[in-house]
C-alpha positions as CSV (number, residue, x, y, z in Angstrom):
1,M,0.0,0.0,0.0
2,R,1.5,3.3,-1.1
3,K,2.0,6.2,1.3
4,L,0.0,9.3,0.9
5,T,0.8,13.0,1.3
6,I,-2.1,14.6,3.2
7,L,-2.7,18.2,4.1
8,Y,-4.9,18.9,7.2
9,V,-6.0,22.5,7.7
10,E,-7.4,23.8,11.0
11,S,-8.2,27.5,11.1
12,T,-9.9,27.6,14.5
13,K,-8.0,28.8,17.6
14,A,-10.0,26.8,20.1
15,M,-8.9,23.6,21.9
16,G,-11.9,21.3,21.9
17,G,-12.9,18.0,20.6
18,Q,-12.5,19.0,17.0
19,E,-9.0,20.2,17.4
20,L,-8.0,17.2,19.5
21,A,-9.5,14.9,17.0
22,T,-7.4,16.5,14.3
23,L,-4.2,15.8,16.3
24,R,-5.2,12.2,17.0
25,Y,-5.8,11.4,13.4
26,T,-2.8,13.3,12.0
27,Q,-0.6,11.6,14.5
28,G,-2.1,8.2,13.8
29,L,-1.7,8.5,10.0
30,S,1.9,9.8,10.5
31,K,2.7,6.6,12.5
32,R,1.3,4.6,9.6
33,G,3.9,6.1,7.3
34,H,1.9,8.8,5.6
35,R,3.4,12.2,5.1
36,I,1.2,14.7,7.0
37,V,1.4,18.4,6.7
38,L,-0.7,20.4,9.2
39,V,-1.6,24.0,8.6
40,I,-2.7,26.0,11.7
41,Q,-2.9,29.6,12.8
42,P,0.5,31.0,14.0
43,D,-1.1,31.7,17.4
44,S,-3.1,28.4,17.6
45,P,-3.0,26.6,20.9
46,L,-2.3,23.5,18.9
47,R,1.2,24.8,18.0
48,E,2.8,23.7,21.3
49,R,1.3,20.2,21.1
50,V,2.3,19.5,17.5
51,S,5.8,20.7,18.2
52,R,6.4,17.4,20.0
53,M,4.9,15.3,17.1
54,D,6.5,13.8,14.0
55,M,4.8,15.9,11.3
56,I,5.3,19.0,9.2
57,V,3.6,22.1,10.5
58,E,3.0,25.1,8.4
59,P,1.7,28.2,10.2
60,V,-0.6,30.3,8.0
61,R,-2.6,33.3,9.1
62,M,-6.2,32.6,8.1
63,S,-8.9,35.2,8.3
64,K,-11.4,37.0,6.0
65,A,-9.1,40.0,5.9
66,S,-6.1,37.9,4.8
67,F,-8.1,35.6,2.5
68,I,-6.1,36.2,-0.7
69,R,-2.7,35.9,1.1
70,A,-3.9,32.7,2.9
71,V,-5.0,31.1,-0.4
72,L,-1.7,31.9,-2.0
73,D,0.1,30.4,1.0
74,L,-2.0,27.2,0.7
75,V,-1.4,26.9,-3.0
76,R,2.4,27.2,-2.3
77,I,2.1,24.4,0.3
78,I,0.0,22.1,-1.9
79,N,2.5,22.5,-4.8
80,R,5.5,22.2,-2.6
81,Y,4.5,18.9,-1.1
82,Q,2.5,17.6,-4.1
83,M,-0.5,16.7,-2.0
84,D,-2.6,13.7,-2.7
85,I,-5.4,14.8,-0.4
86,V,-6.3,18.1,1.3
87,Q,-8.8,18.1,4.2
88,S,-10.6,21.0,5.9
89,N,-12.2,21.0,9.3
90,S,-14.0,24.4,9.6
91,S,-15.9,26.9,7.5
92,L,-13.0,29.3,6.9
93,D,-10.5,26.8,5.9
94,S,-13.1,25.1,3.6
95,W,-13.5,28.3,1.6
96,L,-9.7,28.9,1.5
97,L,-9.1,25.4,0.2
98,S,-11.9,25.5,-2.2
99,V,-10.0,28.2,-4.1
100,A,-6.5,26.9,-3.4
101,V,-7.1,23.3,-4.7
102,R,-8.2,24.8,-8.1
103,L,-5.2,27.0,-8.4
104,A,-2.7,24.2,-7.6
105,R,-0.6,22.7,-10.4
106,R,-2.1,19.3,-9.7
107,R,-5.6,19.1,-8.1
108,P,-5.7,16.9,-4.9
109,L,-8.7,15.2,-3.6
110,F,-10.7,17.7,-1.5
111,I,-12.3,16.4,1.7
112,R,-14.4,18.3,4.2
113,V,-14.7,16.9,7.7
114,R,-17.9,17.9,9.5
115,H,-17.8,17.8,13.3
116,I,-21.4,18.9,13.8
117,S,-24.8,17.4,13.1
118,T,-26.9,20.5,12.5
119,P,-28.6,20.9,9.2
120,L,-26.7,22.7,6.4
121,K,-27.6,26.3,5.8
122,R,-29.9,26.9,2.9
123,S,-27.7,29.6,1.4
124,I,-26.4,29.3,-2.2
125,S,-22.8,29.5,-1.0
126,T,-23.2,26.6,1.4
127,R,-25.0,24.5,-1.2
128,L,-22.2,25.3,-3.7
129,L,-19.6,24.1,-1.2
130,Y,-21.2,20.9,-0.2
131,Q,-22.7,19.9,-3.6
132,R,-20.0,21.1,-6.0
133,L,-16.7,21.9,-4.4
134,F,-16.1,19.1,-1.9
135,D,-15.2,15.7,-3.3
136,I,-16.1,13.9,-0.1
137,V,-17.7,14.9,3.1
138,I,-16.8,13.0,6.3
139,V,-19.1,13.3,9.2
140,T,-17.5,12.4,12.6
141,G,-20.5,10.5,13.9
142,G,-22.4,7.4,12.9
143,E,-25.1,6.5,10.4
144,L,-27.7,8.9,12.0
145,A,-25.4,11.9,11.3
146,R,-24.7,10.6,7.7
147,K,-28.3,10.1,6.9
148,G,-29.1,13.6,8.0
149,L,-26.8,15.0,5.3
150,V,-28.2,12.7,2.7
151,E,-31.9,12.6,3.4
152,R,-32.4,16.1,5.0
153,D,-29.7,18.1,3.2
154,G,-29.8,16.4,-0.2
155,L,-26.1,15.4,-0.5
156,K,-25.3,12.4,-2.8
157,E,-25.1,9.2,-0.7
158,N,-21.8,8.1,-2.3
159,R,-20.1,11.3,-1.3
160,V,-20.9,11.2,2.4
161,V,-19.0,8.9,4.8
162,A,-19.5,8.4,8.5
163,I,-16.3,7.9,10.4
164,P,-16.7,8.3,14.2
165,I,-13.8,9.9,16.0
166,G,-12.2,7.1,17.9
167,Y,-10.7,7.2,21.3
168,D,-7.3,5.8,22.3
169,Q,-8.1,2.4,23.8
170,S,-4.6,2.1,25.2
171,M,-5.1,5.2,27.3
172,F,-8.6,5.0,28.6
173,K,-8.4,2.0,30.9
174,S,-9.3,1.7,34.6
175,Q,-6.2,1.7,36.8
176,S,-5.9,-0.2,40.1
177,S,-4.2,2.9,41.5
178,Y,-5.4,6.5,40.7
179,R,-5.8,9.9,42.4
180,D,-9.4,10.0,43.6
181,L,-10.9,13.4,43.0
182,R,-12.8,13.1,46.3
183,K,-9.6,13.7,48.3
184,E,-8.9,16.9,46.3
185,L,-12.5,18.1,47.0
186,G,-12.5,17.1,50.6
187,L,-15.3,14.6,50.2
188,L,-15.8,11.3,51.9
189,E,-14.9,8.0,50.2
190,N,-18.5,7.0,49.6
191,H,-19.6,10.4,48.2
192,L,-21.2,10.2,44.8
193,L,-19.7,12.2,41.9
194,V,-21.5,13.1,38.7
195,G,-19.6,14.8,35.9
196,I,-19.3,16.3,32.5
197,I,-16.1,16.9,30.5
198,A,-16.7,19.3,27.7
199,Y,-15.7,22.6,26.2
200,L,-17.9,25.3,27.8
201,R,-20.2,26.1,24.9
202,H,-24.0,26.7,25.2
203,Y,-24.9,23.6,23.1
204,K,-23.1,21.2,25.4
205,G,-26.1,21.5,27.8
206,H,-24.4,22.6,31.0
207,R,-27.3,24.7,32.1
208,T,-29.7,21.7,31.8
209,L,-27.2,19.8,33.9
210,I,-27.2,22.5,36.6
211,E,-31.0,22.5,36.6
212,A,-31.0,18.8,37.0
213,A,-28.4,19.0,39.7
214,E,-30.6,21.2,41.8
215,T,-33.3,18.5,41.8
216,V,-30.8,15.6,42.5
217,C,-29.1,17.5,45.3
218,Q,-32.5,18.1,47.1
219,Q,-33.0,14.3,47.2
220,I,-29.4,13.0,47.7
221,S,-27.2,14.6,50.3
222,N,-23.9,13.0,49.4
223,V,-23.6,13.9,45.7
224,T,-21.5,16.5,44.0
225,F,-21.5,17.5,40.3
226,I,-18.3,18.5,38.6
227,I,-17.9,20.4,35.3
228,V,-14.5,20.0,33.6
229,G,-13.5,22.2,30.8
230,E,-12.9,25.8,29.7
231,G,-14.6,28.1,27.2
232,P,-16.7,31.2,26.6
233,E,-19.6,30.1,28.8
234,E,-17.6,29.9,32.0
235,A,-18.7,33.2,33.6
236,N,-22.3,32.6,32.7
237,L,-22.2,29.1,34.2
238,K,-20.6,30.4,37.4
239,A,-23.4,33.0,37.8
240,F,-26.1,30.4,37.1
241,I,-24.7,28.0,39.7
242,H,-24.6,30.9,42.3
243,E,-28.1,31.9,41.3
244,K,-29.3,28.3,42.1
245,G,-27.5,28.3,45.4
246,L,-25.3,25.3,44.3
247,D,-21.8,26.8,44.8
248,K,-20.8,23.9,47.0
249,R,-22.6,21.2,45.1
250,V,-21.7,22.0,41.5
251,I,-18.0,22.7,41.0
252,L,-16.3,24.1,37.9
253,L,-12.8,22.6,37.7
254,G,-11.7,24.4,34.5
255,Y,-9.2,22.7,32.1
256,R,-7.6,19.5,33.5
257,D,-5.0,17.2,32.0
258,D,-5.7,14.4,34.6
259,L,-8.7,13.1,32.7
260,L,-8.0,9.5,33.6
261,D,-8.2,10.2,37.3
262,I,-11.4,12.3,36.8
263,Y,-13.2,9.6,34.7
264,Q,-12.2,6.9,37.2
265,S,-13.4,9.0,40.1
266,L,-16.9,9.5,38.6
267,D,-19.9,7.4,39.4
268,L,-22.0,8.7,36.5
269,F,-21.2,10.7,33.4
270,V,-23.7,13.1,31.9
271,H,-23.7,15.0,28.6
272,P,-27.0,16.7,27.9
273,S,-26.2,18.1,24.4
274,L,-28.7,20.5,22.9
275,E,-27.6,20.4,19.3
276,A,-24.8,20.3,16.8
277,E,-22.8,17.3,18.2
278,T,-22.0,14.2,16.2
279,L,-20.6,11.8,18.8
280,P,-18.7,13.5,21.6
281,Q,-15.3,12.0,22.5
282,S,-15.9,12.4,26.2
283,I,-18.9,10.0,26.0
284,L,-16.8,7.3,24.4
285,Q,-14.0,7.8,26.9
286,A,-16.4,7.6,29.8
287,M,-17.9,4.4,28.4
288,A,-14.4,3.0,28.0
289,M,-13.7,3.7,31.6
290,G,-16.8,1.8,32.6
291,K,-19.1,4.7,33.4
292,P,-22.9,4.7,32.7
293,V,-23.9,7.7,30.6
294,V,-27.0,9.9,30.5
295,S,-27.2,11.9,27.4
296,T,-29.6,13.2,24.7
297,P,-30.6,12.0,21.2
298,V,-28.4,14.5,19.4
299,G,-26.4,13.5,16.3
300,S,-25.2,9.9,16.6
301,I,-25.2,9.7,20.4
302,P,-28.1,7.1,20.5
303,E,-25.9,4.7,18.5
304,A,-23.4,4.6,21.3
305,V,-25.6,5.3,24.4
306,I,-28.2,2.7,24.0
307,N,-31.2,3.6,26.2
308,G,-31.5,1.2,29.1
309,V,-28.4,-0.8,28.2
310,N,-25.3,1.3,29.1
311,G,-27.2,4.4,30.2
312,F,-30.2,6.5,29.3
313,V,-31.1,8.9,26.5
314,V,-33.4,11.8,27.7
315,P,-35.1,14.6,25.7
316,I,-33.2,17.7,24.9
317,K,-33.4,20.5,27.5
318,D,-35.5,18.3,29.8
319,S,-33.8,18.8,33.2
320,S,-36.5,16.9,35.0
321,A,-36.0,13.7,32.9
322,L,-32.2,14.1,33.3
323,A,-32.6,14.4,37.1
324,E,-35.0,11.4,37.2
325,K,-32.6,9.1,35.3
326,A,-29.6,10.3,37.3
327,L,-31.4,9.6,40.6
328,Q,-32.4,6.2,39.3
329,L,-28.8,5.3,38.7
330,L,-27.3,6.9,41.7
331,R,-29.6,5.0,44.0
332,D,-28.5,1.6,42.5
333,R,-24.8,1.1,42.3
334,E,-25.2,-2.4,40.9
335,V,-27.1,-1.1,37.9
336,M,-24.5,1.5,37.4
337,K,-21.8,-1.1,37.5
338,R,-23.7,-3.4,35.0
339,M,-24.4,-0.5,32.6
340,G,-20.7,0.6,32.9
341,Q,-19.6,-2.9,31.8
342,K,-22.0,-2.8,28.8
343,G,-20.6,0.6,27.9
344,Q,-17.1,-0.8,27.8
345,E,-18.2,-3.5,25.3
346,I,-19.9,-0.9,23.1
347,A,-16.9,1.5,23.3
348,S,-14.6,-1.1,21.9
349,R,-16.2,-0.5,18.5
350,Y,-15.1,3.1,18.4
351,T,-11.3,2.9,18.9
352,V,-9.0,5.3,17.0
353,E,-7.5,2.3,15.2
354,H,-10.9,1.3,13.8
355,G,-11.3,4.9,12.7
356,L,-7.9,5.1,11.0
357,D,-8.6,1.8,9.2
358,R,-11.8,3.2,7.8
359,L,-10.2,6.6,7.0
360,E,-7.3,4.9,5.0
361,A,-9.7,2.7,3.1
362,M,-11.9,5.7,2.2
363,Y,-8.8,7.7,1.1
364,F,-7.6,5.0,-1.3
365,E,-11.0,4.2,-2.6
366,S,-11.7,7.8,-3.3
367,I,-8.4,8.5,-5.0
368,G,-9.0,5.5,-7.2
369,D,-12.4,6.8,-8.1
370,A,-11.1,10.3,-8.8
371,R,-8.2,9.3,-11.0
């Protein structure tokens, strides 16, 4: 099998699931012998992380104001490395590449990775991108997310591929020895912990979780909710927690790099997404660590969180239903344990190695079709 030269472009300056997925897949493809070139913003938080990885990094300033300059930089990079494939991850880099690939000396295969499950905009420009300019669209969820693009948005079925973002199976395993978060928080050993690990954006459903926590805390005295992550909603969430009088029961921990300890400390994982998501990494990671999950039917989440098997799926924005299912589980540790074990079995289908296998197969098949 020949090795490919692949350009990944990431114009965002955040550090969430999308950006971490880009790192995971570029690193995985690089280890498989492909030549990876990663284009990021000069001030991207990804820059420090990729400096320790074996791949070529090309900083390019990408913005509407510098559109022409960025396109020319991308054309230069595509020509210099003689790209087989170029891949965009966000709206801005999609538009930049849609021009650059057509100005390059040899046109590479152009792939758009879509990390959200919301319907496509009805604008002419969006339709042009998705129906004419992209060769392939990858959705980072399962069949539910793929069907949405085909049946709802009218994309051709043979041009849309579902490849869930896999988790690192070698990393997310329960350890016999770990740092229990209860000690850090000054809680007793039998205290219950419920948590979410997610970038602090409105569509992650943190406010629904806080509303549910209010109900749960009224009925169970020894439970604490933790919110791990950073993002633009931090100040609003702090204010909402204070408004609810939950300052000591719902704790914002900010960004943490000790995720294994946090997952292992939790009794229950919740992720009450409102919209947009395909299949959050944190859900798969929690499942891999043997934790039951309560989530919502957004994107492809119901393909991984099977209602009544490894957790529960509750209606969007329904804090009462979320509280009810959380209470049901927190009151029965045996059920939580059994559901956690089922979740581990399901999570094994979503490893990063499975994802890389499917990605490579799609690359070679698509290149064969295109040439």
